[in-house]
N, C-alpha and C positions, 0 to 999 in steps of 0.2 A: 307573509310580504308583502305589500301593496303594490299600484302598478309602479309608483312614482320610483319606488325604491327598487324595482325591478330595472326598471329603465334605468339606473344611476350604476348600477352592477354591471348592468350587459355595456353600459357605452362603448367601450373597446370592443368587444366583441361584435357588437349591431356595427355599429362602424366603421371596423376596418374586418369583419371574417372573410368576405371579398376579396383583402387586400392583400393576405397572406405572402411572402417574398417566397413560401413556394408551389402558389397558385397561377395555376394556367389565364393568362387575360386576351380580350377582344388584339388578333394581331399575331399572337402567335400560331406554329404552325399547329395544324391539325396531326393528330396524334392519327399513326396508321389504323386500318381497318382489322382487327384480328377476329377472324369469323371458323365458328366453329363446323359450321353447315349455311349453306345457302336454300332458302327455302322456296324465292322465287324471285324469278326476274335473275339477270344477267348477275355474276360477281363483280364489284366495283373496287377496281387498284387505286387508290387517291394519286400517288405516283406516277401511274399511267394517265391519267385523266388532267393531269395538271399543267396547268396552262387554255384547254379544253373547256374542262365543265367546270358547273358549280355543282358540288353536291349539300345536299342537305342531309342531317345522317338525327334519326331522331330514335330514341330508345322509349320502351313500351312494356305493357305485357297482356296477358291474355285476360290477365284477374283484372284490370283496372281499368273501372268505368270509366275515369277520364280519358281516356287511352281511346275508348272504345266511341266517346262519345265526338273525337277528331280526327277517327281516319278517313271517316268520308271528307271530311274536311284538305285534308292531305293528299287524299287522292283524286277531287279537284285544282289543287295545287299544280301535282305533278302532269294532270290533262294540260293547265295553262302552259304551263312554262316547257311544257316537255320540248318544243319547236325551239327554245331559247336554250340551251347544254344545262338545262340543268337537272339530277338526278334525285332521286327522292330514296335515301333505305333507312326501315322501319329495324328496327335493331333489339329483342329480347334476350333476357339467360337466364330463359325457360330452356324446358327440354324438348328437340325440335319435334318430337311427336306431337306433344301437347301444341307446337307453335301450327304446326301443319295443319293439323287439322282444323284449327281458331279459320286460319287464313282461305282455305278450301269451302268452309261456311259461308268467308264471306265472299270469295269470286269478285265479282269487279270491282265490290265496295273497296277493297282493298287494290288499288289497282298502281303498286309501286312495288319496289326491291323488298324483300324481306328474309331478312335473315336471325342467327343464334351465334350470340358471341360463343368466343373460345372462353370458358374459366372468369368472364367478367374482366378482361384483358380489355376490351375495345371500351367499358363504362369504364372501368381504371384510369382510360385515357382521356373522356370525355367528361362525366359525371362526377369522378372521384377530383377529377384534377380541375373543376372550377366550383368543388363544392356544393356538388348539387345533388340531392336527395329524394326530390319528386319527381313522378311522372306524370303525363310524358313529358318529355324535353325535348327540347331539337339545337341544330346546333350547323350552323350555316359555314362550310370553307368555300372559301372563293377561288376563283380562278387559278391564284400564285399560291392556295397551299394550305391559306391561312382563316383561322376560325375570325368570321366576317361578323356573326351577332350569335345568340344564344339567348333562348327564351321557351316561354309555352308556344305552342302550335295554331294556338288559336290568336296569339299574340299581334305581334308586327312581322310575324313569318314571311306572310306576302308582301309589306310593305320594305322589307329590305333585300326579298330576289325582283321586285321591278328594278330599285336600285343600282343593284349589283347587275343584273341579266340586261341592261340598256345598254350599258357600252362594254362591249368585250372587254376585259383585261381589267376594270377597275378597279383599282385598290379599293379592300375593306375599309380601313380606317386613313384618318388624316393623320399630319404632322401631331396635331393638339392634341387627339385619343391618344399616339405611341405619347407623347411627353404626359400627358394626365395618368395613364399606366406607369412612368418611371416616378409618376409625385407620391400615387399610391402607394409601389412598393417602398418606396424612403419613411411611409407614414406607417406604414408595419415595423419597419426595420427600427424604429421611432419607437414606439409602442414595444416591441418586444426589450431593447433594451431598457426603457421605462419601469418593465415588468420586472429586471433583476434587482430593481433598486440602486440603478446609477448613478451618479453624482452629476450634478448638474452643469461642470465641468465637462462633462463626455457627452452630453445633450447638444451641449451648445451647438455645434457645427450643423447638425439634424436640424436644428429648429432655425436656423438661419437659413439654409436649402429650403425647408417646405416653408418657410413664410414668403420665402422669392418667388416660388412654384406661384403657391395659392395666389401671391397679388397677380400676377402673371397669367391667370388662366381662368381671373375670378371666380377665384374659389376650386378645391382640389373637389367638391362634389356642390352639385350646384342646387342651391337652396341651403345647406348649411355650414353654419360657420367654422371657421378652424378656428379650436381654440385646444393648443397643445397642452396647456394644462388640466384642464380635462380630463387630454387623452392619458398623461402621463399617469395621472391618481387612479385614472380608470384602471388602467394595466397594471401598476400596481397592488391593488385591490385584489383584483381579480386572480393576480399569482398568490397573494397571501390565502385567498379564500379557496385557493386550490389546498396551497397546504394544509389547509385547517381541516377542508374534508379528509384528503389523505390520513390525517393524523386521525381523525375520529375514525374513519373507515379502520384503519391499525388498532385502534382500542388504548391507545398512547392515556396520557395520562391528565388528569385536570390541571394540573399547573402548565404541561406544554401548551395545550389548546390556550391557557391565558394568557400564555407568551405570547401566540398566532394572534392572538384579540387582538390585544396589545399595540404590536407591531403595528397594525393595521390599522388604529383607530385614526389615524391623521390624514387614511386615506378613504375612508369608509364616507357613503352619501350620508346625508343628514337624517335621524332615524332610523339608520340601520343595527336589528341585533341578530347577532350571531345565532341565536336562539333558533329563530328563524331558520335558518339557515342549516340548523343539524334538524330541525322538522322535514327541509325539504330533502338531506343526504338519506332522511332515515325512507321516502316513499322510493325513491333511486335504489336504492340497495335492493328493496323488497323488489320494486319491480325488473330489476335484472335478474334478480332469483326467478323471477317467474317467468321473464322470457326465456332465460338460458332452458327454460321445463317444456316451454309449450313447443320451442323451434326445435329441439333435441329431440331426448330419447325418456324426456321426464312419464314418469306413470299417471295415471289417472288420479291418484291418490296426492299422490306431490302435488300435482300443479292445481286439483281443487282448494287443496289447503293453502299455497301461497297466491291463488286467487284472491283466497277470502283475506289474509294479509293484505294484497295490495287494495280493498277496496275498504279494507277497514284504514288503512294508514291515512293517520294528516296530513293536509297542505294547503298552503293556501298560495301556492306559486301557479296560475292558472297556466303560462308555458310549459312549464312542465308535465302537469295532468293536462296539459294539449297536447303535448309530444307523445303520452303514455298511451291516451286514445286512439290518437293515429296512427299508432304503430300498431298498435292491434288489428284496429281494422284493414291496414292494407301491407303489414310486410308479408313478403312471400313467404317468408323461412316458416313461421306461424305452420305448424301442423294441426294444433287443437285453437280456433277462434272464437274467441268468447265476446261476442258482440254485445251480449247485456253489460259486461263487466264494463266496453269501451264506450258505453252511450252513460252509467253511471260516472266515469272519470268525465266524458267530455261535458254533462251537467256541470259537473263539481267545478270544469275549466270557465263555463258561460257564468255559474255565479259567480263564481271568485272577480271575473273581470267586468264585471258588470253587461256583459252583451255587448262592450264597447269593441270589440276585438274582429274583425272579418273574418281573421285566419280561423279564431277559434271557432266560430258559428258555422263556415265550412266545417268543419267536424262533427261537432252536434249534430248540422244536417245529411252526414254521413253517416251517424250511427244510428241517425232516428229510420234512415232509408232502410239500412243492412236489418235493423230488427223489425221491419214489415210498415214503418209508418212510412209511407212514402208522401200524402201531403204534407203533415209538418214537416216534412224535410222540408218541402218544396218552399213551406212558411220561412224557415229559420235561414233557407239558402237564400232568400228573398231581401231580408234581414242586412244576409254578409255582403250582396250585392250593394246595397243603399248604402253601406257607410265603407264600402272600399273604394280606394280611391284609382285614377286611370290607371291605363295599362293594361300589364300583360296580366295584372292578379283580378284586374275586375272580369277578363274575358274569359279567364279558366273557372271562374266563378259562375260563368253566365253559361259557359259548356255543361259544365256539371248541372246546373238548374234545368238542361235541357235533358238532361238524360232521367234524375225528376218527375219533370212534367210527361214525357213518355210513358212510364209508369203508371199514371193514370188515367191515359186515355183509354 
């Protein structure tokens, strides 16, 4: 599946993933901190400090390389903003003994409050609510107790704190920000309705609202033209593609699969082939089985056999290959981590994408680093940085590069 077709299929997901009607948004009240154990510093109760403190809630793990890179930066920021009523809290979902040992070794290099999550309740209230999977990830809770910013700690965190700490009680969001968030919720609602195959008369009222909001805001998303017809087609196609996936996984008849294909044709991107989708589903299914084995109680023979199936599975879906590689490299639940398999998947993702995707190159560099090739990891990470846009992503890539370069010294 080439990149153009993949982009068309993912239009609704890529455009609207962060706009789910169930997703949290900037300006929402921050979730309470449900802590299993406080490892370092005094406990923080968001309700108790409301109106007085700005709280940075950061999610990290001892096994996470980029997290270790950002820790000294967070310490510097805590020291810089300590007298301006800013408090940093780093939260891990690992075992308290593991976290405590790490924190003790770090000493003054990790000079802010550290805690362990209580059965991922805090993570669910922040990471899951904002549809975030990667760490490190930080959230800023303003003095009103609302989420003011979220992103990579090496990104615009410092600028955000400068803005919020400069004026006591300063609101985190403007009326325009809130209006834009409302518009994005309506866009998600529109996509959800279109996905069901709703007739034009049912979609018309939302289309009118969204067109008006798009004009008033100068664009729902800056730099992206609102094309409701494209959103509708993509949303409906996604729904039918999911139906096709479920039918294939359940072993439905060729006649049933053909029926779904026929229904999806008017909404499919140019050149799309369901045969390509079947190939992608094949890798998905075998990787899911493999993941369950390596993250659960799969025996060595089962893990080895499923690993061979993953390696042999054919796919020209770069994003799927990349996701599988990244999972093998970073997922904390994995008990048996095969970094060589991760490298093969990452190499395949780079080949399919033509080496033109910064995120895929980042995964490839991580795989090289974990396989004892830091020099080549540096080379590939620099390639990723060169093609990444400005902002949090580029800052994250640069922070990871420092980790690789440190290994060469």
